[in-house]
Structures are given as structure tokens and as C-alpha cells.
N, C-alpha and C positions, 0 to 999 in steps of 0.2 A: 020547972019548963024550964028550957033550954035556952040560950040566947048565942044567934049567930053572927058573925060578924058578914059584913059582903066586904070582901077582899076586895075587889074586882071594881066596887063603885068607889073605895077607899083612894085606890089607885087613880082612878078620874079625880078625884078631887085634889088628891097632892099633884098631878099632875096641872092641873088647870091653878094653882096656888104657884107654883113655881116659876111656871111661864109669866105670871102677871108679877111676880116678884122681878125675873128678870127686866122685861118690860118698863117697868118703873125702874133699875137702878141703869138702864140704856136711856131712859130719857134724861135721868137725872145727870148723867155723866157728860151729856153732849156740851161745847164748848161753847159761850157767850162769846159774839163777835161782839167787839166793843172799840171804839177809837178808829173807827173805817174813816177814810177818805173818801168821800162819794165823789167829788171831783175827778179825782184821779183814776177811779174803776168806770167814771164817764168819760174820760178819754184814752183808756186801754179797749173801751167797746168802739169809739168811733174810727177805728184806725182801720 
């Protein structure tokens, strides 16, 4: 009995895997905002 590979299904699966990896990398690459002076920000919006 021969086994056939479902190429379309594999292609779709690989595409979803790569998009998931790309999304995770984008989330990890976002810089974390630290040492922000809140009072200075409030003054700039008050103008």
C-alpha cells in the first residue's frame, strides 16, 4: 500500500508555523520603556 503526501496540507501547516514564529519574534523585539518621567509627559500634554 502506497503512502501519499498531502502537499497542500503541509504547505498550509508550514505557513502557519512561520507566521507564528514571526509574531513571537516581533513581540519579543519590542523595546521596553523604562525610566520615563511621567511629570514631563503630563506637562507636554497640558500645553
